[in-house]
PDBQT receptor file of N, H, CA, C and O in Angstrom, charges set to zero:
ATOM      1  N   UNK A   1      31.358 -11.804 -12.440  1.00  0.00    +0.000 N 
ATOM      2  CA  UNK A   1      30.205 -11.378 -13.211  1.00  0.00    +0.000 C 
ATOM      3  C   UNK A   1      30.716 -10.686 -14.474  1.00  0.00    +0.000 C 
ATOM      4  O   UNK A   1      31.621  -9.854 -14.402  1.00  0.00    +0.000 OA
ATOM      5  N   UNK A   2      30.157 -11.015 -15.597  1.00  0.00    +0.000 N 
ATOM      6  H   UNK A   2      29.422 -11.691 -15.655  1.00  0.00    +0.000 HD
ATOM      7  CA  UNK A   2      30.574 -10.392 -16.845  1.00  0.00    +0.000 C 
ATOM      8  C   UNK A   2      29.922  -9.033 -17.016  1.00  0.00    +0.000 C 
ATOM      9  O   UNK A   2      28.932  -8.718 -16.356  1.00  0.00    +0.000 OA
ATOM     10  N   UNK A   3      30.488  -8.231 -17.908  1.00  0.00    +0.000 N 
ATOM     11  H   UNK A   3      31.292  -8.487 -18.444  1.00  0.00    +0.000 HD
ATOM     12  CA  UNK A   3      29.930  -6.897 -18.166  1.00  0.00    +0.000 C 
ATOM     13  C   UNK A   3      28.495  -7.000 -18.667  1.00  0.00    +0.000 C 
ATOM     14  O   UNK A   3      27.657  -6.163 -18.332  1.00  0.00    +0.000 OA
ATOM     15  N   UNK A   4      28.209  -8.025 -19.468  1.00  0.00    +0.000 N 
ATOM     16  H   UNK A   4      28.889  -8.705 -19.740  1.00  0.00    +0.000 HD
ATOM     17  CA  UNK A   4      26.862  -8.215 -19.994  1.00  0.00    +0.000 C 
ATOM     18  C   UNK A   4      25.837  -8.335 -18.862  1.00  0.00    +0.000 C 
ATOM     19  O   UNK A   4      24.731  -7.805 -18.968  1.00  0.00    +0.000 OA
ATOM     20  N   UNK A   5      26.197  -9.024 -17.794  1.00  0.00    +0.000 N 
ATOM     21  H   UNK A   5      27.095  -9.455 -17.709  1.00  0.00    +0.000 HD
ATOM     22  CA  UNK A   5      25.288  -9.216 -16.667  1.00  0.00    +0.000 C 
ATOM     23  C   UNK A   5      25.124  -7.960 -15.818  1.00  0.00    +0.000 C 
ATOM     24  O   UNK A   5      24.200  -7.888 -15.008  1.00  0.00    +0.000 OA
ATOM     25  N   UNK A   6      26.001  -6.966 -15.985  1.00  0.00    +0.000 N 
ATOM     26  H   UNK A   6      26.752  -7.025 -16.643  1.00  0.00    +0.000 HD
ATOM     27  CA  UNK A   6      25.928  -5.744 -15.193  1.00  0.00    +0.000 C 
ATOM     28  C   UNK A   6      25.020  -4.694 -15.825  1.00  0.00    +0.000 C 
ATOM     29  O   UNK A   6      24.727  -3.678 -15.194  1.00  0.00    +0.000 OA
ATOM     30  N   UNK A   7      24.581  -4.915 -17.032  1.00  0.00    +0.000 N 
ATOM     31  H   UNK A   7      24.819  -5.740 -17.544  1.00  0.00    +0.000 HD
ATOM     32  CA  UNK A   7      23.752  -3.941 -17.733  1.00  0.00    +0.000 C 
ATOM     33  C   UNK A   7      22.283  -4.158 -17.375  1.00  0.00    +0.000 C 
ATOM     34  O   UNK A   7      21.758  -5.254 -17.567  1.00  0.00    +0.000 OA
ATOM     35  N   UNK A   8      21.609  -3.118 -16.853  1.00  0.00    +0.000 N 
ATOM     36  H   UNK A   8      22.036  -2.227 -16.697  1.00  0.00    +0.000 HD
ATOM     37  CA  UNK A   8      20.188  -3.278 -16.527  1.00  0.00    +0.000 C 
ATOM     38  C   UNK A   8      19.351  -3.494 -17.786  1.00  0.00    +0.000 C 
ATOM     39  O   UNK A   8      19.666  -2.969 -18.854  1.00  0.00    +0.000 OA
ATOM     40  N   UNK A   9      18.303  -4.259 -17.645  1.00  0.00    +0.000 N 
ATOM     41  H   UNK A   9      18.047  -4.686 -16.777  1.00  0.00    +0.000 HD
ATOM     42  CA  UNK A   9      17.338  -4.448 -18.727  1.00  0.00    +0.000 C 
ATOM     43  C   UNK A   9      16.286  -3.355 -18.553  1.00  0.00    +0.000 C 
ATOM     44  O   UNK A   9      15.636  -3.283 -17.511  1.00  0.00    +0.000 OA
ATOM     45  N   UNK A  10      16.116  -2.506 -19.566  1.00  0.00    +0.000 N 
ATOM     46  H   UNK A  10      16.644  -2.565 -20.413  1.00  0.00    +0.000 HD
ATOM     47  CA  UNK A  10      15.196  -1.374 -19.450  1.00  0.00    +0.000 C 
ATOM     48  C   UNK A  10      13.974  -1.547 -20.337  1.00  0.00    +0.000 C 
ATOM     49  O   UNK A  10      13.997  -2.254 -21.344  1.00  0.00    +0.000 OA
ATOM     50  N   UNK A  11      12.908  -0.876 -19.925  1.00  0.00    +0.000 N 
ATOM     51  H   UNK A  11      12.889  -0.301 -19.107  1.00  0.00    +0.000 HD
ATOM     52  CA  UNK A  11      11.643  -0.936 -20.655  1.00  0.00    +0.000 C 
ATOM     53  C   UNK A  11      10.945   0.411 -20.503  1.00  0.00    +0.000 C 
ATOM     54  O   UNK A  11      10.781   0.900 -19.386  1.00  0.00    +0.000 OA
ATOM     55  N   UNK A  12      10.532   1.014 -21.617  1.00  0.00    +0.000 N 
ATOM     56  H   UNK A  12      10.666   0.617 -22.525  1.00  0.00    +0.000 HD
ATOM     57  CA  UNK A  12       9.779   2.262 -21.577  1.00  0.00    +0.000 C 
ATOM     58  C   UNK A  12       8.333   1.958 -21.211  1.00  0.00    +0.000 C 
ATOM     59  O   UNK A  12       7.688   1.124 -21.846  1.00  0.00    +0.000 OA
ATOM     60  N   UNK A  13       7.824   2.641 -20.181  1.00  0.00    +0.000 N 
ATOM     61  H   UNK A  13       8.348   3.319 -19.666  1.00  0.00    +0.000 HD
ATOM     62  CA  UNK A  13       6.448   2.424 -19.722  1.00  0.00    +0.000 C 
ATOM     63  C   UNK A  13       5.480   3.446 -20.303  1.00  0.00    +0.000 C 
ATOM     64  O   UNK A  13       4.291   3.163 -20.448  1.00  0.00    +0.000 OA
ATOM     65  N   UNK A  14       5.980   4.630 -20.634  1.00  0.00    +0.000 N 
ATOM     66  H   UNK A  14       6.946   4.860 -20.516  1.00  0.00    +0.000 HD
ATOM     67  CA  UNK A  14       5.139   5.674 -21.216  1.00  0.00    +0.000 C 
ATOM     68  C   UNK A  14       6.005   6.833 -21.661  1.00  0.00    +0.000 C 
ATOM     69  O   UNK A  14       7.068   7.089 -21.096  1.00  0.00    +0.000 OA
ATOM     70  N   UNK A  15       5.529   7.540 -22.697  1.00  0.00    +0.000 N 
ATOM     71  H   UNK A  15       4.665   7.332 -23.156  1.00  0.00    +0.000 HD
ATOM     72  CA  UNK A  15       6.332   8.625 -23.240  1.00  0.00    +0.000 C 
ATOM     73  C   UNK A  15       5.437   9.651 -23.933  1.00  0.00    +0.000 C 
ATOM     74  O   UNK A  15       4.505   9.294 -24.653  1.00  0.00    +0.000 OA
ATOM     75  N   UNK A  16       5.734  10.931 -23.703  1.00  0.00    +0.000 N 
ATOM     76  H   UNK A  16       6.491  11.221 -23.118  1.00  0.00    +0.000 HD
ATOM     77  CA  UNK A  16       5.119  12.032 -24.433  1.00  0.00    +0.000 C 
ATOM     78  C   UNK A  16       6.258  12.825 -25.072  1.00  0.00    +0.000 C 
ATOM     79  O   UNK A  16       7.414  12.404 -25.023  1.00  0.00    +0.000 OA
ATOM     80  N   UNK A  17       5.934  13.967 -25.667  1.00  0.00    +0.000 N 
ATOM     81  H   UNK A  17       4.995  14.309 -25.706  1.00  0.00    +0.000 HD
ATOM     82  CA  UNK A  17       6.983  14.759 -26.298  1.00  0.00    +0.000 C 
ATOM     83  C   UNK A  17       7.953  15.362 -25.279  1.00  0.00    +0.000 C 
ATOM     84  O   UNK A  17       9.083  15.694 -25.638  1.00  0.00    +0.000 OA
ATOM     85  N   UNK A  18       7.540  15.509 -24.020  1.00  0.00    +0.000 N 
ATOM     86  H   UNK A  18       6.622  15.239 -23.729  1.00  0.00    +0.000 HD
ATOM     87  CA  UNK A  18       8.410  16.107 -23.006  1.00  0.00    +0.000 C 
ATOM     88  C   UNK A  18       8.769  15.193 -21.839  1.00  0.00    +0.000 C 
ATOM     89  O   UNK A  18       9.704  15.489 -21.094  1.00  0.00    +0.000 OA
ATOM     90  N   UNK A  19       8.049  14.093 -21.667  1.00  0.00    +0.000 N 
ATOM     91  H   UNK A  19       7.290  13.852 -22.272  1.00  0.00    +0.000 HD
ATOM     92  CA  UNK A  19       8.237  13.247 -20.496  1.00  0.00    +0.000 C 
ATOM     93  C   UNK A  19       8.390  11.790 -20.909  1.00  0.00    +0.000 C 
ATOM     94  O   UNK A  19       7.891  11.366 -21.951  1.00  0.00    +0.000 OA
ATOM     95  N   UNK A  20       9.097  11.028 -20.064  1.00  0.00    +0.000 N 
ATOM     96  H   UNK A  20       9.502  11.373 -19.217  1.00  0.00    +0.000 HD
ATOM     97  CA  UNK A  20       9.221   9.588 -20.284  1.00  0.00    +0.000 C 
ATOM     98  C   UNK A  20       9.328   8.889 -18.935  1.00  0.00    +0.000 C 
ATOM     99  O   UNK A  20       9.942   9.406 -18.003  1.00  0.00    +0.000 OA
ATOM    100  N   UNK A  21       8.731   7.724 -18.842  1.00  0.00    +0.000 N 
ATOM    101  H   UNK A  21       8.231   7.304 -19.600  1.00  0.00    +0.000 HD
ATOM    102  CA  UNK A  21       8.846   6.873 -17.661  1.00  0.00    +0.000 C 
ATOM    103  C   UNK A  21       9.395   5.538 -18.142  1.00  0.00    +0.000 C 
ATOM    104  O   UNK A  21       8.876   4.935 -19.081  1.00  0.00    +0.000 OA
ATOM    105  N   UNK A  22      10.460   5.088 -17.474  1.00  0.00    +0.000 N 
ATOM    106  H   UNK A  22      10.882   5.578 -16.711  1.00  0.00    +0.000 HD
ATOM    107  CA  UNK A  22      11.036   3.807 -17.844  1.00  0.00    +0.000 C 
ATOM    108  C   UNK A  22      11.406   3.012 -16.601  1.00  0.00    +0.000 C 
ATOM    109  O   UNK A  22      11.604   3.559 -15.515  1.00  0.00    +0.000 OA
ATOM    110  N   UNK A  23      11.493   1.714 -16.799  1.00  0.00    +0.000 N 
ATOM    111  H   UNK A  23      11.333   1.270 -17.681  1.00  0.00    +0.000 HD
ATOM    112  CA  UNK A  23      11.765   0.767 -15.722  1.00  0.00    +0.000 C 
ATOM    113  C   UNK A  23      13.084   0.073 -16.019  1.00  0.00    +0.000 C 
ATOM    114  O   UNK A  23      13.405  -0.196 -17.176  1.00  0.00    +0.000 OA
ATOM    115  N   UNK A  24      13.840  -0.211 -14.981  1.00  0.00    +0.000 N 
ATOM    116  H   UNK A  24      13.579   0.008 -14.040  1.00  0.00    +0.000 HD
ATOM    117  CA  UNK A  24      15.102  -0.937 -15.136  1.00  0.00    +0.000 C 
ATOM    118  C   UNK A  24      15.125  -2.129 -14.194  1.00  0.00    +0.000 C 
ATOM    119  O   UNK A  24      14.858  -2.003 -12.999  1.00  0.00    +0.000 OA
ATOM    120  N   UNK A  25      15.447  -3.279 -14.750  1.00  0.00    +0.000 N 
ATOM    121  H   UNK A  25      15.664  -3.382 -15.721  1.00  0.00    +0.000 HD
ATOM    122  CA  UNK A  25      15.700  -4.477 -13.939  1.00  0.00    +0.000 C 
ATOM    123  C   UNK A  25      17.198  -4.474 -13.689  1.00  0.00    +0.000 C 
ATOM    124  O   UNK A  25      17.987  -4.786 -14.582  1.00  0.00    +0.000 OA
ATOM    125  N   UNK A  26      17.588  -4.121 -12.466  1.00  0.00    +0.000 N 
ATOM    126  H   UNK A  26      16.948  -3.868 -11.741  1.00  0.00    +0.000 HD
ATOM    127  CA  UNK A  26      19.000  -3.973 -12.126  1.00  0.00    +0.000 C 
ATOM    128  C   UNK A  26      19.664  -5.342 -11.978  1.00  0.00    +0.000 C 
ATOM    129  O   UNK A  26      18.987  -6.335 -11.711  1.00  0.00    +0.000 OA
ATOM    130  N   UNK A  27      20.990  -5.399 -12.151  1.00  0.00    +0.000 N 
ATOM    131  H   UNK A  27      21.540  -4.593 -12.368  1.00  0.00    +0.000 HD
ATOM    132  CA  UNK A  27      21.711  -6.674 -12.037  1.00  0.00    +0.000 C 
ATOM    133  C   UNK A  27      21.555  -7.348 -10.680  1.00  0.00    +0.000 C 
ATOM    134  O   UNK A  27      21.664  -8.571 -10.582  1.00  0.00    +0.000 OA
ATOM    135  N   UNK A  28      21.299  -6.565  -9.626  1.00  0.00    +0.000 N 
ATOM    136  H   UNK A  28      21.210  -5.572  -9.705  1.00  0.00    +0.000 HD
ATOM    137  CA  UNK A  28      21.134  -7.150  -8.292  1.00  0.00    +0.000 C 
ATOM    138  C   UNK A  28      19.711  -7.648  -8.038  1.00  0.00    +0.000 C 
ATOM    139  O   UNK A  28      19.403  -8.112  -6.941  1.00  0.00    +0.000 OA
ATOM    140  N   UNK A  29      18.838  -7.553  -9.059  1.00  0.00    +0.000 N 
ATOM    141  H   UNK A  29      19.089  -7.176  -9.950  1.00  0.00    +0.000 HD
ATOM    142  CA  UNK A  29      17.469  -8.031  -8.917  1.00  0.00    +0.000 C 
ATOM    143  C   UNK A  29      16.470  -6.950  -8.531  1.00  0.00    +0.000 C 
ATOM    144  O   UNK A  29      15.263  -7.193  -8.553  1.00  0.00    +0.000 OA
ATOM    145  N   UNK A  30      16.940  -5.785  -8.185  1.00  0.00    +0.000 N 
ATOM    146  H   UNK A  30      17.920  -5.588  -8.167  1.00  0.00    +0.000 HD
ATOM    147  CA  UNK A  30      16.065  -4.668  -7.812  1.00  0.00    +0.000 C 
ATOM    148  C   UNK A  30      15.421  -4.076  -9.063  1.00  0.00    +0.000 C 
ATOM    149  O   UNK A  30      16.066  -3.971 -10.106  1.00  0.00    +0.000 OA
ATOM    150  N   UNK A  31      14.159  -3.693  -8.958  1.00  0.00    +0.000 N 
ATOM    151  H   UNK A  31      13.635  -3.779  -8.111  1.00  0.00    +0.000 HD
ATOM    152  CA  UNK A  31      13.476  -2.986 -10.038  1.00  0.00    +0.000 C 
ATOM    153  C   UNK A  31      13.428  -1.512  -9.663  1.00  0.00    +0.000 C 
ATOM    154  O   UNK A  31      12.998  -1.159  -8.565  1.00  0.00    +0.000 OA
ATOM    155  N   UNK A  32      13.870  -0.650 -10.577  1.00  0.00    +0.000 N 
ATOM    156  H   UNK A  32      14.219  -0.937 -11.469  1.00  0.00    +0.000 HD
ATOM    157  CA  UNK A  32      13.819   0.786 -10.353  1.00  0.00    +0.000 C 
ATOM    158  C   UNK A  32      12.991   1.432 -11.449  1.00  0.00    +0.000 C 
ATOM    159  O   UNK A  32      12.866   0.902 -12.553  1.00  0.00    +0.000 OA
ATOM    160  N   UNK A  33      12.428   2.587 -11.121  1.00  0.00    +0.000 N 
ATOM    161  H   UNK A  33      12.529   3.018 -10.224  1.00  0.00    +0.000 HD
ATOM    162  CA  UNK A  33      11.590   3.340 -12.048  1.00  0.00    +0.000 C 
ATOM    163  C   UNK A  33      12.166   4.740 -12.174  1.00  0.00    +0.000 C 
ATOM    164  O   UNK A  33      12.676   5.301 -11.204  1.00  0.00    +0.000 OA
ATOM    165  N   UNK A  34      12.081   5.296 -13.367  1.00  0.00    +0.000 N 
ATOM    166  H   UNK A  34      11.666   4.840 -14.154  1.00  0.00    +0.000 HD
ATOM    167  CA  UNK A  34      12.712   6.574 -13.665  1.00  0.00    +0.000 C 
ATOM    168  C   UNK A  34      11.710   7.458 -14.401  1.00  0.00    +0.000 C 
ATOM    169  O   UNK A  34      11.157   7.068 -15.429  1.00  0.00    +0.000 OA
ATOM    170  N   UNK A  35      11.489   8.643 -13.865  1.00  0.00    +0.000 N 
ATOM    171  H   UNK A  35      11.939   8.959 -13.030  1.00  0.00    +0.000 HD
ATOM    172  CA  UNK A  35      10.565   9.613 -14.422  1.00  0.00    +0.000 C 
ATOM    173  C   UNK A  35      11.392  10.793 -14.914  1.00  0.00    +0.000 C 
ATOM    174  O   UNK A  35      11.969  11.525 -14.110  1.00  0.00    +0.000 OA
ATOM    175  N   UNK A  36      11.453  10.983 -16.231  1.00  0.00    +0.000 N 
ATOM    176  H   UNK A  36      10.983  10.388 -16.884  1.00  0.00    +0.000 HD
ATOM    177  CA  UNK A  36      12.223  12.075 -16.814  1.00  0.00    +0.000 C 
ATOM    178  C   UNK A  36      11.275  13.197 -17.217  1.00  0.00    +0.000 C 
ATOM    179  O   UNK A  36      10.377  13.010 -18.038  1.00  0.00    +0.000 OA
ATOM    180  N   UNK A  37      11.493  14.368 -16.619  1.00  0.00    +0.000 N 
ATOM    181  H   UNK A  37      12.222  14.520 -15.951  1.00  0.00    +0.000 HD
ATOM    182  CA  UNK A  37      10.692  15.564 -16.879  1.00  0.00    +0.000 C 
ATOM    183  C   UNK A  37      11.624  16.617 -17.462  1.00  0.00    +0.000 C 
ATOM    184  O   UNK A  37      12.266  17.368 -16.728  1.00  0.00    +0.000 OA
ATOM    185  N   UNK A  38      11.691  16.664 -18.789  1.00  0.00    +0.000 N 
ATOM    186  H   UNK A  38      11.170  16.054 -19.385  1.00  0.00    +0.000 HD
ATOM    187  CA  UNK A  38      12.660  17.520 -19.480  1.00  0.00    +0.000 C 
ATOM    188  C   UNK A  38      14.061  17.187 -18.991  1.00  0.00    +0.000 C 
ATOM    189  O   UNK A  38      14.543  16.084 -19.248  1.00  0.00    +0.000 OA
ATOM    190  N   UNK A  39      14.741  18.108 -18.289  1.00  0.00    +0.000 N 
ATOM    191  H   UNK A  39      14.350  19.004 -18.080  1.00  0.00    +0.000 HD
ATOM    192  CA  UNK A  39      16.111  17.834 -17.861  1.00  0.00    +0.000 C 
ATOM    193  C   UNK A  39      16.213  17.354 -16.411  1.00  0.00    +0.000 C 
ATOM    194  O   UNK A  39      17.307  17.336 -15.847  1.00  0.00    +0.000 OA
ATOM    195  N   UNK A  40      15.105  16.971 -15.811  1.00  0.00    +0.000 N 
ATOM    196  H   UNK A  40      14.216  16.986 -16.269  1.00  0.00    +0.000 HD
ATOM    197  CA  UNK A  40      15.071  16.459 -14.440  1.00  0.00    +0.000 C 
ATOM    198  C   UNK A  40      14.671  14.986 -14.474  1.00  0.00    +0.000 C 
ATOM    199  O   UNK A  40      13.691  14.622 -15.124  1.00  0.00    +0.000 OA
ATOM    200  N   UNK A  41      15.425  14.142 -13.777  1.00  0.00    +0.000 N 
ATOM    201  H   UNK A  41      16.221  14.438 -13.249  1.00  0.00    +0.000 HD
ATOM    202  CA  UNK A  41      15.063  12.732 -13.669  1.00  0.00    +0.000 C 
ATOM    203  C   UNK A  41      14.869  12.391 -12.204  1.00  0.00    +0.000 C 
ATOM    204  O   UNK A  41      15.718  12.704 -11.369  1.00  0.00    +0.000 OA
ATOM    205  N   UNK A  42      13.745  11.745 -11.889  1.00  0.00    +0.000 N 
ATOM    206  H   UNK A  42      13.056  11.491 -12.568  1.00  0.00    +0.000 HD
ATOM    207  CA  UNK A  42      13.448  11.290 -10.536  1.00  0.00    +0.000 C 
ATOM    208  C   UNK A  42      13.524   9.765 -10.550  1.00  0.00    +0.000 C 
ATOM    209  O   UNK A  42      12.897   9.113 -11.385  1.00  0.00    +0.000 OA
ATOM    210  N   UNK A  43      14.295   9.203  -9.620  1.00  0.00    +0.000 N 
ATOM    211  H   UNK A  43      14.804   9.733  -8.941  1.00  0.00    +0.000 HD
ATOM    212  CA  UNK A  43      14.502   7.766  -9.544  1.00  0.00    +0.000 C 
ATOM    213  C   UNK A  43      13.721   7.211  -8.358  1.00  0.00    +0.000 C 
ATOM    214  O   UNK A  43      13.717   7.800  -7.277  1.00  0.00    +0.000 OA
ATOM    215  N   UNK A  44      13.062   6.077  -8.567  1.00  0.00    +0.000 N 
ATOM    216  H   UNK A  44      13.066   5.599  -9.446  1.00  0.00    +0.000 HD
ATOM    217  CA  UNK A  44      12.250   5.450  -7.525  1.00  0.00    +0.000 C 
ATOM    218  C   UNK A  44      12.628   3.977  -7.387  1.00  0.00    +0.000 C 
ATOM    219  O   UNK A  44      12.898   3.303  -8.382  1.00  0.00    +0.000 OA
ATOM    220  N   UNK A  45      12.646   3.484  -6.155  1.00  0.00    +0.000 N 
ATOM    221  H   UNK A  45      12.426   4.031  -5.347  1.00  0.00    +0.000 HD
ATOM    222  CA  UNK A  45      12.647   2.042  -5.941  1.00  0.00    +0.000 C 
ATOM    223  C   UNK A  45      11.194   1.578  -6.063  1.00  0.00    +0.000 C 
ATOM    224  O   UNK A  45      10.282   2.405  -6.072  1.00  0.00    +0.000 OA
ATOM    225  N   UNK A  46      10.976   0.282  -6.155  1.00  0.00    +0.000 N 
ATOM    226  H   UNK A  46      11.717  -0.389  -6.148  1.00  0.00    +0.000 HD
ATOM    227  CA  UNK A  46       9.645  -0.259  -6.417  1.00  0.00    +0.000 C 
ATOM    228  C   UNK A  46       8.597   0.237  -5.416  1.00  0.00    +0.000 C 
ATOM    229  O   UNK A  46       7.497   0.623  -5.813  1.00  0.00    +0.000 OA
ATOM    230  N   UNK A  47       8.929   0.229  -4.129  1.00  0.00    +0.000 N 
ATOM    231  H   UNK A  47       9.822  -0.085  -3.807  1.00  0.00    +0.000 HD
ATOM    232  CA  UNK A  47       7.968   0.650  -3.100  1.00  0.00    +0.000 C 
ATOM    233  C   UNK A  47       7.637   2.138  -3.241  1.00  0.00    +0.000 C 
ATOM    234  O   UNK A  47       6.488   2.544  -3.071  1.00  0.00    +0.000 OA
ATOM    235  N   UNK A  48       8.641   2.934  -3.551  1.00  0.00    +0.000 N 
ATOM    236  H   UNK A  48       9.574   2.604  -3.689  1.00  0.00    +0.000 HD
ATOM    237  CA  UNK A  48       8.416   4.365  -3.744  1.00  0.00    +0.000 C 
ATOM    238  C   UNK A  48       7.566   4.619  -4.982  1.00  0.00    +0.000 C 
ATOM    239  O   UNK A  48       6.715   5.508  -4.989  1.00  0.00    +0.000 OA
ATOM    240  N   UNK A  49       7.802   3.836  -6.024  1.00  0.00    +0.000 N 
ATOM    241  H   UNK A  49       8.494   3.113  -6.019  1.00  0.00    +0.000 HD
ATOM    242  CA  UNK A  49       7.041   3.980  -7.265  1.00  0.00    +0.000 C 
ATOM    243  C   UNK A  49       5.563   3.696  -7.009  1.00  0.00    +0.000 C 
ATOM    244  O   UNK A  49       4.694   4.419  -7.497  1.00  0.00    +0.000 OA
ATOM    245  N   UNK A  50       5.281   2.645  -6.246  1.00  0.00    +0.000 N 
ATOM    246  H   UNK A  50       5.987   2.057  -5.850  1.00  0.00    +0.000 HD
ATOM    247  CA  UNK A  50       3.898   2.299  -5.922  1.00  0.00    +0.000 C 
ATOM    248  C   UNK A  50       3.223   3.443  -5.168  1.00  0.00    +0.000 C 
ATOM    249  O   UNK A  50       2.066   3.769  -5.438  1.00  0.00    +0.000 OA
ATOM    250  N   UNK A  51       3.932   4.044  -4.239  1.00  0.00    +0.000 N 
ATOM    251  H   UNK A  51       4.872   3.780  -4.021  1.00  0.00    +0.000 HD
ATOM    252  CA  UNK A  51       3.377   5.172  -3.490  1.00  0.00    +0.000 C 
ATOM    253  C   UNK A  51       3.154   6.380  -4.401  1.00  0.00    +0.000 C 
ATOM    254  O   UNK A  51       2.155   7.087  -4.264  1.00  0.00    +0.000 OA
ATOM    255  N   UNK A  52       4.079   6.617  -5.326  1.00  0.00    +0.000 N 
ATOM    256  H   UNK A  52       4.890   6.043  -5.437  1.00  0.00    +0.000 HD
ATOM    257  CA  UNK A  52       3.927   7.719  -6.279  1.00  0.00    +0.000 C 
ATOM    258  C   UNK A  52       2.695   7.499  -7.158  1.00  0.00    +0.000 C 
ATOM    259  O   UNK A  52       1.957   8.446  -7.429  1.00  0.00    +0.000 OA
ATOM    260  N   UNK A  53       2.465   6.280  -7.602  1.00  0.00    +0.000 N 
ATOM    261  H   UNK A  53       3.064   5.510  -7.382  1.00  0.00    +0.000 HD
ATOM    262  CA  UNK A  53       1.281   5.976  -8.410  1.00  0.00    +0.000 C 
ATOM    263  C   UNK A  53       0.001   6.222  -7.619  1.00  0.00    +0.000 C 
ATOM    264  O   UNK A  53      -0.978   6.730  -8.165  1.00  0.00    +0.000 OA
ATOM    265  N   UNK A  54       0.005   5.864  -6.332  1.00  0.00    +0.000 N 
ATOM    266  H   UNK A  54       0.801   5.451  -5.889  1.00  0.00    +0.000 HD
ATOM    267  CA  UNK A  54      -1.151   6.143  -5.478  1.00  0.00    +0.000 C 
ATOM    268  C   UNK A  54      -1.401   7.644  -5.392  1.00  0.00    +0.000 C 
ATOM    269  O   UNK A  54      -2.548   8.089  -5.442  1.00  0.00    +0.000 OA
ATOM    270  N   UNK A  55      -0.337   8.420  -5.265  1.00  0.00    +0.000 N 
ATOM    271  H   UNK A  55       0.594   8.058  -5.224  1.00  0.00    +0.000 HD
ATOM    272  CA  UNK A  55      -0.455   9.879  -5.209  1.00  0.00    +0.000 C 
ATOM    273  C   UNK A  55      -1.053  10.430  -6.502  1.00  0.00    +0.000 C 
ATOM    274  O   UNK A  55      -1.940  11.283  -6.457  1.00  0.00    +0.000 OA
ATOM    275  N   UNK A  56      -0.581   9.954  -7.648  1.00  0.00    +0.000 N 
ATOM    276  H   UNK A  56       0.139   9.262  -7.685  1.00  0.00    +0.000 HD
ATOM    277  CA  UNK A  56      -1.108  10.471  -8.912  1.00  0.00    +0.000 C 
ATOM    278  C   UNK A  56      -2.578  10.105  -9.091  1.00  0.00    +0.000 C 
ATOM    279  O   UNK A  56      -3.331  10.865  -9.700  1.00  0.00    +0.000 OA
ATOM    280  N   UNK A  57      -2.996   8.955  -8.573  1.00  0.00    +0.000 N 
ATOM    281  H   UNK A  57      -2.385   8.337  -8.078  1.00  0.00    +0.000 HD
ATOM    282  CA  UNK A  57      -4.419   8.599  -8.632  1.00  0.00    +0.000 C 
ATOM    283  C   UNK A  57      -5.246   9.574  -7.796  1.00  0.00    +0.000 C 
ATOM    284  O   UNK A  57      -6.338   9.971  -8.201  1.00  0.00    +0.000 OA
ATOM    285  N   UNK A  58      -4.729   9.956  -6.634  1.00  0.00    +0.000 N 
ATOM    286  H   UNK A  58      -3.841   9.633  -6.305  1.00  0.00    +0.000 HD
ATOM    287  CA  UNK A  58      -5.433  10.932  -5.791  1.00  0.00    +0.000 C 
ATOM    288  C   UNK A  58      -5.552  12.266  -6.504  1.00  0.00    +0.000 C 
ATOM    289  O   UNK A  58      -6.590  12.923  -6.427  1.00  0.00    +0.000 OA
ATOM    290  N   UNK A  59      -4.511  12.665  -7.186  1.00  0.00    +0.000 N 
ATOM    291  H   UNK A  59      -3.667  12.132  -7.248  1.00  0.00    +0.000 HD
ATOM    292  CA  UNK A  59      -4.557  13.938  -7.920  1.00  0.00    +0.000 C 
ATOM    293  C   UNK A  59      -5.612  13.895  -9.011  1.00  0.00    +0.000 C 
ATOM    294  O   UNK A  59      -6.327  14.872  -9.232  1.00  0.00    +0.000 OA
ATOM    295  N   UNK A  60      -5.707  12.771  -9.688  1.00  0.00    +0.000 N 
ATOM    296  H   UNK A  60      -5.127  11.977  -9.509  1.00  0.00    +0.000 HD
ATOM    297  CA  UNK A  60      -6.702  12.618 -10.762  1.00  0.00    +0.000 C 
ATOM    298  C   UNK A  60      -8.123  12.640 -10.200  1.00  0.00    +0.000 C 
ATOM    299  O   UNK A  60      -9.018  13.241 -10.795  1.00  0.00    +0.000 OA
ATOM    300  N   UNK A  61      -8.324  12.002  -9.084  1.00  0.00    +0.000 N 
ATOM    301  H   UNK A  61      -7.596  11.514  -8.601  1.00  0.00    +0.000 HD
ATOM    302  CA  UNK A  61      -9.653  11.955  -8.454  1.00  0.00    +0.000 C 
ATOM    303  C   UNK A  61     -10.071  13.340  -7.984  1.00  0.00    +0.000 C 
ATOM    304  O   UNK A  61     -11.242  13.701  -8.101  1.00  0.00    +0.000 OA
ATOM    305  N   UNK A  62      -9.136  14.122  -7.453  1.00  0.00    +0.000 N 
ATOM    306  H   UNK A  62      -8.185  13.829  -7.357  1.00  0.00    +0.000 HD
ATOM    307  CA  UNK A  62      -9.434  15.434  -6.890  1.00  0.00    +0.000 C 
ATOM    308  C   UNK A  62      -9.458  16.546  -7.930  1.00  0.00    +0.000 C 
ATOM    309  O   UNK A  62      -9.652  17.709  -7.575  1.00  0.00    +0.000 OA
ATOM    310  N   UNK A  63      -9.272  16.228  -9.165  1.00  0.00    +0.000 N 
ATOM    311  H   UNK A  63      -9.114  15.284  -9.453  1.00  0.00    +0.000 HD
ATOM    312  CA  UNK A  63      -9.247  17.229 -10.222  1.00  0.00    +0.000 C 
ATOM    313  C   UNK A  63     -10.594  17.782 -10.525  1.00  0.00    +0.000 C 
ATOM    314  O   UNK A  63     -10.728  18.639 -11.399  1.00  0.00    +0.000 OA
TER     315      UNK A  63
């Protein structure tokens, strides 16, 4: 495998002045999601990301 094939393809999904969410298509075919909150980054696999999105919807509904 060449070095070019080892680099994940990334895409920014959303960004504010303090936070960013981005997605990476990993070389092994796995999709990962990354939530950067200032100096903290939380990494999710696809299934975990879906569950996190469900949680944030519940928070919005209960607000």
